[in-house]
VOTOR-620746 format. One record per residue (C-alpha): x, y, z; residue in three letters. Coordinates in nm, 3 decimals. Layout:
% residues N
{{X,Y,Z},"ALA"}
...
//
This chain:
% residues 154
{{17.119,12.433,1.052},"MET"}
{{16.788,12.570,1.222},"PHE"}
{{16.843,12.795,1.522},"ALA"}
{{16.639,13.032,1.715},"HIS"}
{{16.857,13.248,1.959},"SER"}
{{16.588,13.420,2.176},"ASN"}
{{16.234,13.549,2.177},"PRO"}
{{16.340,13.903,2.062},"ASP"}
{{16.557,13.774,1.779},"ASN"}
{{16.874,13.960,1.917},"SER"}
{{17.207,13.799,1.853},"THR"}
{{17.366,13.819,2.191},"ASP"}
{{17.496,13.470,2.166},"GLY"}
{{17.711,13.499,2.502},"ASP"}
{{17.428,13.636,2.723},"ALA"}
{{17.395,13.420,3.031},"ALA"}
{{17.065,13.304,3.143},"PRO"}
{{16.867,13.544,3.383},"ALA"}
{{16.823,13.398,3.723},"GLU"}
{{16.450,13.397,3.703},"GLY"}
{{16.431,13.199,3.367},"ASP"}
{{16.656,12.893,3.454},"LEU"}
{{16.340,12.666,3.474},"GLY"}
{{16.214,12.789,3.133},"ARG"}
{{16.490,12.727,2.892},"ARG"}
{{16.437,12.471,2.622},"LEU"}
{{16.700,12.324,2.395},"LEU"}
{{16.589,12.103,2.099},"VAL"}
{{16.778,11.897,1.847},"LEU"}
{{16.601,11.716,1.568},"ASP"}
{{16.652,11.673,1.195},"GLY"}
{{16.293,11.751,1.109},"ALA"}
{{16.207,12.122,1.065},"CYS"}
{{15.846,12.052,1.148},"SER"}
{{15.927,11.903,1.477},"PHE"}
{{16.164,12.203,1.553},"LEU"}
{{15.884,12.440,1.466},"LYS"}
{{15.634,12.251,1.678},"LEU"}
{{15.845,12.250,1.980},"THR"}
{{15.950,12.607,1.948},"ARG"}
{{15.575,12.714,1.918},"GLU"}
{{15.453,12.506,2.208},"VAL"}
{{15.758,12.606,2.428},"GLY"}
{{15.722,12.978,2.368},"GLU"}
{{15.344,12.959,2.408},"ALA"}
{{15.434,12.811,2.774},"LEU"}
{{15.683,13.089,2.850},"GLY"}
{{16.006,12.902,2.766},"TYR"}
{{16.300,13.068,2.603},"GLN"}
{{16.367,12.831,2.321},"VAL"}
{{16.667,12.734,2.089},"GLU"}
{{16.639,12.473,1.814},"VAL"}
{{16.886,12.314,1.583},"THR"}
{{16.939,12.012,1.361},"SER"}
{{17.325,12.018,1.401},"SER"}
{{17.494,11.838,1.681},"THR"}
{{17.792,12.064,1.680},"ARG"}
{{17.563,12.378,1.714},"GLU"}
{{17.364,12.196,1.994},"PHE"}
{{17.689,12.162,2.178},"LEU"}
{{17.775,12.543,2.157},"ARG"}
{{17.412,12.642,2.240},"ILE"}
{{17.425,12.430,2.547},"TYR"}
{{17.727,12.584,2.682},"GLU"}
{{17.587,12.944,2.666},"ARG"}
{{17.221,12.865,2.715},"PHE"}
{{17.210,12.644,3.024},"ALA"}
{{16.874,12.476,2.924},"PRO"}
{{16.648,12.336,3.193},"SER"}
{{16.483,12.108,2.935},"VAL"}
{{16.657,11.916,2.648},"ILE"}
{{16.455,11.749,2.371},"VAL"}
{{16.701,11.533,2.170},"TYR"}
{{16.662,11.291,1.882},"ASP"}
{{16.829,10.973,2.008},"PHE"}
{{16.982,10.867,1.684},"PHE"}
{{17.123,11.201,1.594},"SER"}
{{17.433,11.193,1.385},"GLN"}
{{17.758,11.306,1.557},"GLY"}
{{17.625,11.214,1.919},"MET"}
{{17.368,10.950,2.003},"ASP"}
{{17.147,10.940,2.308},"GLY"}
{{17.398,10.730,2.521},"PHE"}
{{17.672,10.985,2.430},"GLU"}
{{17.459,11.269,2.517},"LEU"}
{{17.379,11.121,2.857},"VAL"}
{{17.755,11.071,2.920},"ASN"}
{{17.832,11.422,2.792},"TRP"}
{{17.581,11.578,3.021},"LEU"}
{{17.697,11.380,3.324},"ASP"}
{{18.046,11.510,3.265},"ALA"}
{{17.916,11.864,3.289},"ARG"}
{{17.694,11.783,3.605},"ASP"}
{{17.390,11.883,3.416},"SER"}
{{17.059,11.920,3.597},"SER"}
{{16.847,11.951,3.278},"ALA"}
{{16.544,11.733,3.234},"HIS"}
{{16.624,11.517,2.911},"VAL"}
{{16.358,11.397,2.671},"VAL"}
{{16.512,11.137,2.426},"LEU"}
{{16.290,11.095,2.107},"THR"}
{{16.300,10.838,1.832},"SER"}
{{16.092,10.749,1.520},"SER"}
{{16.065,10.403,1.631},"LYS"}
{{16.027,10.208,1.968},"GLU"}
{{16.365,10.089,2.056},"SER"}
{{16.541,9.892,2.325},"PHE"}
{{16.811,10.170,2.312},"PHE"}
{{16.561,10.439,2.438},"LEU"}
{{16.482,10.231,2.739},"GLY"}
{{16.840,10.134,2.808},"ALA"}
{{16.951,10.510,2.783},"ALA"}
{{16.671,10.605,3.017},"ARG"}
{{16.789,10.350,3.263},"GLU"}
{{17.168,10.445,3.236},"LEU"}
{{17.071,10.808,3.273},"ALA"}
{{16.861,10.744,3.581},"SER"}
{{17.035,10.495,3.760},"ALA"}
{{17.404,10.551,3.681},"LYS"}
{{17.432,10.915,3.608},"VAL"}
{{17.125,11.053,3.794},"GLY"}
{{16.962,11.255,3.520},"LEU"}
{{16.586,11.291,3.482},"ASP"}
{{16.499,11.138,3.153},"VAL"}
{{16.174,11.071,2.954},"ASP"}
{{16.146,10.899,2.617},"VAL"}
{{15.889,10.978,2.351},"MET"}
{{15.833,10.771,2.026},"VAL"}
{{15.742,10.966,1.713},"GLU"}
{{15.502,11.071,1.592},"PRO"}
{{15.487,11.324,1.880},"ILE"}
{{15.189,11.559,1.874},"SER"}
{{15.155,11.918,1.978},"LYS"}
{{14.955,11.792,2.271},"VAL"}
{{15.222,11.558,2.375},"ASP"}
{{15.500,11.819,2.378},"VAL"}
{{15.264,12.065,2.556},"SER"}
{{15.186,11.816,2.830},"SER"}
{{15.556,11.727,2.874},"LEU"}
{{15.668,12.086,2.905},"LEU"}
{{15.380,12.180,3.136},"SER"}
{{15.479,11.880,3.371},"ARG"}
{{15.836,12.008,3.380},"ARG"}
{{15.727,12.355,3.472},"LEU"}
{{15.499,12.205,3.750},"ALA"}
{{15.786,12.004,3.880},"ALA"}
{{16.026,12.316,3.887},"ARG"}
{{15.759,12.503,4.067},"GLU"}
{{15.718,12.234,4.325},"ALA"}
{{16.108,12.225,4.379},"ASP"}
{{16.262,12.529,4.234},"PRO"}
{{16.613,12.365,4.283},"ARG"}
{{16.525,12.139,4.007},"GLY"}
{{16.597,11.845,4.238},"CYS"}
//
């Protein structure tokens, strides 16, 4: 497991998010340490609080206490795939922006995006690997601009 609790490396795992940082909380699940490192680096440079993990079980625990505004999630994660994630987030009335990633273009990515936006009402993007630092930076910057335009996250 690979996790980063908060920028000052404290271990206050039950800390609730401060009101002012709700638009800058990034949670990433991916099996590749290099991608976790890249997203953490880019996210922190843009002012996000970042948590990363390679474990679905840890992802679920982090989500509950961290209240992410953006989730980057490997669609084919063991333990919970992208469809299951969408349904899980729907059951929690999540307003997080979701980015589903995959190492290959897939019918499933598009189908999950359609399910999320049409049936569940989640805001979902998809990205096919390889995903560059520029791709991640562009995506996270757009999310910040969208939050600033509508701070309610709608």
